[in-house]
N, C-alpha and C positions, 0 to 999 in steps of 0.2 A: 278424472277425479280420483284422488288417492284416499285410502281409508284414514280415518282420524288417528289411528294407532301409529301411523308413520310419522306423525309430528315428533320431531326430536326433542329431547330434554332441553337442549340449548335454546331452541325456539320457544318452548313453553316457559323457560326460566326468565325470558325477557318480557313476557306479557304483563302489561300494566292496566289494561282496560278490556272489558268485554262489551261489545255492542250486540244486542240480541233482539230478535223478533219475539213476539208474544204468541200469536195464534199458531198452533200446530208446530211450534218450535219449543216454547216453554210449556205450553198446555198439551194435554192429552184428552182427546174426546171433549174438548171445550172446557176442561177444568185444569186448574193449576195444581199439580201434585205437590205434596209436602216436600218430596225429595228435591224438586226444582226450586222451590222457595228457599229451602234450607241451603242449597248450593249457592244461591245468590248471597245469602247471609254470610256463609263461610268465606266466600271470596272477598266480601267487604271487610271481614275481620282481618285479613292479611294484606289489606291496602289496595286491592284491585278494584278499580272503578267499574260500576255496572250501569249501563245506559240502555234501556229498552228503546228500540227504534221501530215504530209501529204505524199502521194505518188506522189504529183505533182513535176514538174521538177525544176532544178536549176534556169532556166531563170525566171520562175514565182516566185520562192522563193526570188530571189534577189529583185524583185519589191515589194513583200509583206513585206520583212524585212525593206525596205526603206520607204514605203509609207503608210502601214497600221498602226493602233495603236496597235502594238504588241511589245513584248520584246525579239524577236528572233523567228526562225522558224527551224523546222527539216523537211528535204525534201527527196524525192526519197526513202521513206521507211527506213530512218535511215542512208543513205549514208553520210549525212553531217548535220551540223547546220550552219546557217548564223545569224550573230548578228551585227546590224548596230549601231555604235557609232555616234549618230547624232551630238553631240557636237564637235566631231573631224572629221566629214564627212568621216568616215572610216568604211568599211565593213570587218568584221571578217568572213572568210570562213574556216570552220574546217571540213575536210573530214576524213572518216574512213580509207581510203586507200591513199597512196601517188600517185602522178600523174603518175609515171611509171606503177604502177599496174592498174590504171584506164584506161590507154591507151591500155594495154594488154586485159583488160576485154571488152573494146569497140570493139576490133577486133573480139573477140569470139562472142559477141552479134550480130555483123553484119552477121556472118556466121549463127548463130542461127535464125536470122530474116528470112533469105532466106529459111531455112529448114522449119520453121513454116508456112510461106506463101505457100510453095509448098505442105505441108502436109494437110493444111486446106484452101481450096479455099474461104471459107467465112471469114477468119481472116483478120482484117484490123489493120494497125499500127495506134496508137493513134495520133491525130492531134498535140499534144504537144511534140512529140518525138524529134523534131529538137532542143528543148531546154533542153534535158536531157543530163546528164554527165555520169551516172553510170548504167542505166538500160534500158530495153526494155519494152514498154507498148503496149499491144494488147487491142484494143477498143472493148468492147462488149455491151456498153450501153450509150455512150455519143453522138457520131456523127453518129452512125449506128443504124439500126433497132435492138432492143435488141435481143441478141442471147439466145437460150435455155441454161440453166445452165449445161446440160450435155456436150454441145459443149465448154462452158467456161472451164469446168474441163479438157477436152481433151487438150486444149491449155496449161493449167497449167501443165499437165502431160508431155508435150513435153519439157517444160523448165527443169523439174526435171530429165527427161531422159538424158538431156545434162549435168547434174551436176550443174545446176543453182538452186537458190532458186526461188520460185514462190509464190505470194500472190494474192488473189482475193479481189479487192475492190468493191465498188458499181458500178463502171463503167469500170474498166480496170483489165486485168491480168498483173501484173508486174513481170519481171524476172531479176535476177542479180546474179553475181558471188561474193561470199564472205559471211562470217558469221556475218554480221551486221544486225541489225533490229532496230525498232523504240525505244524500251525500252533502249537498250544499248546506243544509241546516246543521249537519254534523260538524262541518268545518267551523260554522259560526259558534256553536256551543263550546267546542274545545278552545276556540280563541277567546271568547268572552267570559266563560266560567272558569276554565282551567289555565288560561293564558299560555296555550300550546298551539303550535302550528301543526295541523294534522299531517301535512306532507312530511314533516320531520320525524313524526312519531308513529307512522302507520304500521311499521313492522312490530310495534309493541302492542298492537291491538288484534284481538280475535273478534271476528264478525260472524254471527251464527244466524242463518236464515233458511227460508224454505220455498220461495216462490218467484215467478218471473219478474215481479216488480222490484226485485232486489238486484237485478243484473248489474247496474252501475256500481253498486257496492261490492259485488263479487269481483268485478273487474279492478276496482281500486285497491282493495286490501289483499296483500299477499297471503295472509292467514285467514282467508274466508272459508267457512265451514257450512256445508249444506246438510241439513238433517235428511233422513232417508226419504221422506215424501217429496223431496225435490225431483226424484226420478220420474214422477208422473208429468213433469213439465219440461223434460229435457228437450223436446222439440220446439219449445218456445223461448229458450234462453240462448242467446248468442255467446255469452261468456259463462262458463260453468265455475263453481267454486273450486278452489284448489283441493 
């Protein structure tokens, strides 16, 4: 991994979009600093698109799409994108799965929730679970005393044993049913909202993240940037950010 200062002016000059994680990437100790918010706003003023790509829930994403200086948001690890048309006062909500399938998945996740809590007495459901539409989040580092990584991996394994996907972020283990992920929904957003083929423009994008669940994105984007706390997960990521 090379230091960010090694990015050339020529590379930076061609950047048109920034895809960015929220927790522990934009935030510091769980808060969004004014400097980070102002940076988003300043980038927008010069025409650079800002798209958070996060594991955070639909309820949060609705707020962010409406009120932050962003050009859309991908949430719950690729389950949907939200795009707010401010001039029309209209929110576009695009899900990977139709509502009938999401209802079925929520029933399975409710059962899985009970099984995980019974199997691991130390497991806690994430505080933002009430605002989620498609996944189950187990908190290991946000509102609880940080759990050992071995215990975190056990919770991830319980999801996978039940046939669910599981990803470890910097604060949660997220599990869901379905073959969607962040990169796939990123492709859809760029195609449907911006009418751009992601493959054709990926060198004009900077992607900024911090945890193992972002490995496919690190692999795909040549200008992937990992913030410093990615170093605690180097043994878990097969492809490191450039």
